[in-house]
C-alpha positions as CSV (number, residue, x, y, z in Angstrom):
1,M,73.4,132.1,119.1
2,A,74.2,129.1,121.2
3,T,71.5,127.5,123.3
4,R,71.5,128.1,127.0
5,L,72.5,125.0,128.8
6,G,71.6,123.9,132.5
7,L,72.2,121.3,135.0
8,A,70.2,119.6,137.5
9,L,71.3,119.8,141.2
10,P,71.9,116.6,143.2
11,Q,68.9,115.6,145.2
12,M,69.0,111.6,145.4
13,R,70.3,109.5,148.1
14,Q,73.7,109.1,147.1
15,Y,74.6,112.6,147.8
16,D,75.3,114.5,151.0
17,I,72.5,117.3,150.4
18,G,74.0,119.8,152.5
19,R,77.5,119.8,151.3
20,D,77.0,118.5,147.5
21,V,74.3,120.9,146.5
22,P,76.4,124.2,147.2
23,D,79.4,122.3,145.9
24,V,78.0,121.1,142.6
25,A,75.9,124.7,142.1
26,R,79.1,126.7,142.4
27,A,81.0,124.3,140.0
28,A,78.2,124.4,137.5
29,E,78.1,128.2,137.5
30,A,81.9,128.3,137.0
31,I,82.0,125.7,134.2
32,G,79.6,128.2,132.4
33,Y,76.0,126.7,132.9
34,D,73.2,129.0,132.8
35,S,70.9,127.5,135.0
36,L,70.2,124.9,137.9
37,W,67.3,122.7,138.1
38,V,65.3,120.7,140.7
39,F,62.6,118.2,140.4
40,E,59.9,117.0,143.1
41,R,59.2,113.5,144.3
42,A,57.6,113.3,147.8
43,L,57.7,109.9,148.7
44,F,58.4,106.2,147.5
45,P,55.4,103.8,148.1
46,E,56.3,100.4,149.3
47,P,54.7,98.4,148.1
48,A,53.7,100.6,144.9
49,T,50.0,101.0,144.4
50,Q,50.7,102.1,140.9
51,G,53.4,102.3,138.2
52,L,55.7,104.8,137.5
53,Y,53.7,107.5,135.6
54,G,50.5,105.7,136.4
55,V,51.7,103.1,134.1
56,E,50.6,99.8,135.3
57,G,53.6,97.4,135.9
58,L,56.3,100.0,135.3
59,P,58.4,100.0,138.5
60,W,59.7,103.2,140.4
61,P,63.4,103.7,140.1
62,D,65.2,102.9,143.1
63,T,66.9,106.6,143.0
64,Y,63.5,108.0,143.9
65,R,63.6,106.4,147.6
66,S,65.1,109.6,148.7
67,V,64.7,112.9,146.9
68,A,65.5,116.1,148.9
69,D,62.8,118.9,148.7
70,P,63.1,121.1,145.7
71,L,62.9,124.8,147.3
72,V,65.2,123.8,150.1
73,T,67.5,122.5,147.5
74,L,67.3,125.6,145.3
75,T,67.9,127.9,148.4
76,L,71.1,126.1,149.3
77,A,72.1,126.7,145.5
78,A,71.0,130.4,145.5
79,A,73.0,131.1,148.6
80,V,76.4,130.1,146.7
81,T,75.7,131.5,143.3
82,E,75.2,134.7,141.7
83,R,74.3,134.3,137.9
84,A,72.7,131.0,137.2
85,L,68.9,130.9,137.0
86,L,67.0,128.6,139.7
87,G,64.5,126.3,138.0
88,T,61.7,123.9,139.0
89,S,61.1,121.1,136.5
90,V,58.7,120.2,137.9
91,L,57.0,121.3,141.3
92,V,53.8,119.2,141.6
93,A,51.9,122.4,142.2
94,P,48.5,120.7,143.7
95,L,50.7,119.1,146.6
96,H,51.1,122.6,148.0
97,T,49.0,125.2,149.7
98,P,48.8,127.9,146.9
99,F,49.4,130.8,149.1
100,Q,52.3,129.4,150.7
101,L,53.9,128.1,147.4
102,A,53.6,131.8,145.9
103,K,55.1,133.3,149.1
104,S,58.2,130.7,149.1
105,L,58.9,131.3,145.4
106,A,58.5,135.2,145.7
107,T,60.8,134.8,149.0
108,L,63.6,132.8,147.1
109,D,63.3,135.4,143.9
110,A,64.0,138.3,146.3
111,A,66.6,136.6,147.9
112,S,68.3,135.5,144.8
113,G,68.1,138.7,142.8
114,G,65.4,137.7,140.6
115,R,66.5,134.3,139.2
116,V,63.6,131.9,139.9
117,V,61.8,129.9,137.1
118,A,58.6,128.4,138.4
119,G,58.1,125.2,136.4
120,L,54.7,123.5,137.6
121,G,52.9,120.3,136.9
122,T,50.1,118.4,138.2
123,G,52.0,115.1,138.9
124,W,50.8,111.4,138.6
125,S,51.2,109.7,141.9
126,H,48.0,109.1,143.9
127,D,50.1,108.1,147.1
128,E,51.8,111.7,146.9
129,Y,48.1,113.3,146.8
130,A,47.0,111.2,149.6
131,A,50.2,112.1,151.8
132,A,50.0,115.7,150.9
133,S,46.5,116.1,152.4
134,A,45.8,117.6,148.9
135,R,42.7,118.1,147.0
136,P,41.4,114.7,145.3
137,F,43.9,113.5,142.4
138,E,40.7,114.1,140.2
139,E,40.9,117.9,140.6
140,R,44.5,118.3,140.0
141,G,44.0,120.5,136.7
142,R,41.6,123.1,138.6
143,V,44.3,123.3,141.5
144,L,46.8,123.8,139.2
145,D,44.8,126.7,137.6
146,E,44.1,128.2,141.0
147,V,47.9,128.0,142.0
148,I,48.9,129.9,139.0
149,E,46.3,132.5,139.6
150,V,47.3,132.8,143.4
151,C,50.9,133.2,142.3
152,R,50.2,136.1,140.0
153,A,48.1,137.8,142.7
154,V,50.5,137.3,145.4
155,W,53.6,138.6,143.2
156,G,51.5,141.4,142.0
157,P,50.9,144.9,143.8
158,D,49.4,145.2,147.1
159,P,47.0,145.1,148.5
160,V,46.6,141.6,147.4
161,V,42.9,140.4,146.7
162,Y,41.9,137.0,145.7
163,E,38.6,134.6,145.9
164,G,38.9,131.1,144.4
165,G,38.0,127.7,145.3
166,L,40.7,126.9,147.7
167,T,42.1,130.4,148.7
168,R,40.7,133.5,149.9
169,I,42.7,136.9,150.3
170,A,40.2,139.6,151.4
171,S,42.9,142.5,151.1
172,A,46.5,142.0,152.3
173,V,49.9,143.3,151.9
174,V,52.2,140.3,150.8
175,G,55.8,140.6,151.0
176,P,58.6,140.2,150.0
177,K,57.8,140.6,146.2
178,P,59.7,138.9,143.7
179,A,62.7,141.0,142.3
180,R,61.0,140.7,138.9
181,P,57.9,138.7,137.4
182,I,58.6,135.1,138.0
183,P,58.1,133.1,134.7
184,V,55.7,130.1,135.0
185,L,56.6,127.3,132.7
186,L,54.3,124.2,132.4
187,A,54.7,120.7,131.7
188,A,52.1,120.2,129.3
189,G,51.3,116.8,127.3
190,T,47.6,116.8,126.7
191,G,45.1,119.0,125.1
192,R,43.5,120.7,128.0
193,A,47.3,121.1,129.7
194,R,48.5,122.7,126.3
195,R,45.5,125.1,126.3
196,R,46.2,126.1,130.0
197,L,49.9,126.7,128.8
198,V,49.0,128.8,125.9
199,D,46.4,130.9,127.8
200,H,48.0,131.4,131.2
201,A,51.7,130.4,131.3
202,D,55.1,131.8,130.0
203,G,56.4,128.7,128.7
204,W,56.7,124.9,128.2
205,L,58.9,122.0,129.8
206,P,59.0,119.2,127.6
207,I,61.3,116.1,128.2
208,G,63.9,115.0,125.7
209,T,63.0,111.5,124.4
210,G,63.9,112.2,120.6
211,A,64.5,115.2,118.5
212,D,61.8,114.4,115.8
213,G,59.0,113.9,118.3
214,L,60.0,117.1,120.1
215,A,59.9,119.2,116.9
216,S,56.5,118.0,116.2
217,E,55.1,118.8,119.6
218,W,57.0,122.2,119.4
219,R,55.0,122.8,116.0
220,E,51.8,121.6,117.5
221,L,52.2,123.9,120.4
222,R,52.9,127.0,118.5
223,D,50.0,126.0,116.2
224,L,47.8,126.1,119.0
225,A,49.1,129.6,120.4
226,A,48.4,131.1,116.9
227,E,44.9,129.7,117.0
228,R,44.1,131.0,120.3
229,G,45.5,134.4,119.4
230,R,48.7,134.3,121.6
231,T,51.2,136.9,120.5
232,E,53.6,136.6,123.4
233,P,56.5,134.1,122.5
234,I,56.6,130.6,124.4
235,R,59.8,129.9,126.2
236,A,60.7,126.5,126.1
237,V,63.3,124.6,128.2
238,L,64.2,121.0,127.7
239,R,64.6,118.4,130.5
240,T,67.0,115.6,129.5
241,N,67.1,112.6,131.8
242,V,70.7,111.3,131.2
243,R,71.9,107.7,131.7
244,Y,75.6,108.2,131.7
245,A,77.9,105.4,130.6
246,A,81.5,106.3,130.6
247,K,82.3,103.7,127.8
248,G,79.2,104.9,125.8
249,Y,76.2,102.6,124.7
250,E,76.8,100.4,121.5
251,G,74.0,99.1,119.2
252,G,71.1,100.7,117.3
253,D,68.7,100.8,119.9
254,R,70.1,103.6,122.0
255,Q,67.7,105.9,123.5
256,A,68.3,109.5,123.4
257,F,70.4,111.0,126.1
258,H,71.9,107.5,126.8
259,G,75.4,107.1,126.6
260,G,79.0,108.6,127.1
261,V,80.0,112.2,126.5
262,E,80.1,112.2,122.7
263,Q,76.7,110.5,122.5
264,I,75.2,112.9,124.9
265,V,76.5,115.8,123.0
266,E,75.2,114.6,119.7
267,D,72.0,114.2,121.2
268,L,72.3,117.7,122.5
269,A,72.8,119.0,119.2
270,A,70.0,117.3,117.5
271,H,67.5,118.5,120.2
272,A,69.1,121.9,119.9
273,E,68.2,122.1,116.2
274,V,64.4,122.2,117.4
275,G,65.0,125.7,118.5
276,L,64.2,125.8,122.1
277,D,65.4,128.4,124.4
278,E,67.4,126.1,126.9
279,I,68.5,122.5,127.6
280,F,69.2,121.3,130.8
281,L,70.8,117.8,131.8
282,D,69.9,115.8,134.7
283,L,72.9,113.6,135.3
284,Q,72.6,112.7,138.9
285,S,71.0,109.4,138.7
286,T,73.6,107.2,136.9
287,V,76.9,108.9,138.6
288,R,78.6,107.6,141.7
289,D,78.8,110.7,143.6
290,A,79.2,114.8,143.6
291,E,82.7,114.5,142.1
292,E,81.8,112.4,139.1
293,L,78.8,114.8,138.5
294,K,80.8,117.5,138.3
295,D,83.4,115.8,136.2
296,V,80.7,114.5,133.8
297,A,79.2,118.0,133.9
298,A,82.1,119.7,132.7
299,A,83.0,117.2,130.1
300,V,79.6,117.7,128.4
301,Y,79.7,121.3,128.6
302,E,83.0,121.7,127.2
303,A,82.2,119.1,124.2
304,A,79.0,120.8,123.6
305,R,80.2,124.3,123.3
306,A,83.0,122.8,121.1
307,A,80.3,121.4,118.7
308,G,78.5,124.5,118.6
309,V,75.6,123.7,120.8
């Protein structure tokens, strides 16, 4: 069976959010993409107080200077589509109030007819934590645990009752409910995060940086699931951060998903062999505008399906 393919929606500053998000969402669904995705970047510190991903000296990309709110972006897409799933990869869950995030996701799922996929992570930016008035960065794992628990409680039957470190719901009716159980996927790279995923989540959100490394991580995660007695399958959705170049990249040091359409499809095929459920392409950072984004998305989709991906 062909791998499901998704497309990231335009959120960066070269796009007109109100016009381009609906336009790209409609086009992606018409092309055949199975899902639409967003990510979260709350701000761009200037000067930067820490490097990208917390790596000292690694600069933040200029494209992060303006990133549209992920749930607003998905809402714009939901209003003009009927079939495509609506995913987050990822929401930085501890930047949000657990109860309000649970209610927003439930409302979007109800409004879209059951199409939301909640991809959550803990983030890495101290500046974002400070700006969001969130719990201290050091508590991010514990906060994510509570976000997942609150979501499951709020999405479940009434009356909702929950008692946690941040959230207290004595007994309440909370609606609307999701149209179906919303899958929770986690970006998990460390041992503790992987145990959280295996024990409490529905799936995994890796990033495509090479098929061999991905295959190794996937084996390790499934081995951990077996060790911990998990019997439910783990849904895996791969994010690919594409750097598109119309003429392709030459040389032997090309990174995965850097290049022209043929090279991108070559990498898609290699990563699809790992056996994941879905792969989505984030093309938005290295194309000029929404028109080029739609053109490249169509070319990659057609070439990928022709290649058997």
